[in-house]
C-alpha angles and dihedrals in degrees: 000000000000091000087055093049094048093045095097092049090050091048094047092042088070090054092045091055095045091049098041118116099019118031106064096048093042093049092047091054089048093051092045089053093046098045112021111022097079091038087061098038091047089050092048090050091059090058095054118107123224123293127355092313089062087091085071100029107058118209123246086259089067093057092043092054098041102032107021099158095039092049091049090050089052093057091254087288112134091201087066093062124079141246090269093058090048093048093049093046093051093043092047091051096047088047092055087056103036103040096051091045090053090053093047094054094034099238119142083351100167093048092044091051091046087053091047089052091054088046091053093050090048091047091050095049089048089049092051102039103024102038096029102230114198124242094263091057092047093044127179134247118255093019101116104246113088099193104087112130095222113027097034110025099038090045086066092048093052089045089056092046091046088057091057091045091054102032100032123218099306126232099301090071142087086248088054093049093047091048092052091049091049092049094047117104114249114245 
């Protein structure tokens, strides 16, 4: 009877062994690229100002998304906001481009994924407190519906990113190539 009960474990142990070390991290990066990469890049693009200097002069959309209440209080005039607001808007915009790109190519993946987790937490706090999301959009765990923007959807984002923090980028990455070069004996 015990052999019968442990049969699935024995079968799947072979799969686990064959896939260990490369599959989970590679799959996590693939899912990130397929589901979240363009979401973040499109969001970042809305925050860029005009022209090449737009990298340093965020659009009004950046301030509306990141500091909705402060921007409203400033009469929707970016010049009425301080250096701190500018710095956060620029850093947030750059982070939305750079961190997903690093995950995509698998460079400094653990740090980039950790940075993205922080970004998602800040994004969620701003959505709740700054944009005033309702209870249905915020959601709750163990409540039945699984379609809430914050507690449900972003929990999966963070889980995906945690896989990358814990497992790294996998062998099909710049991190993997650099790791193999570092581990290779010198001739």
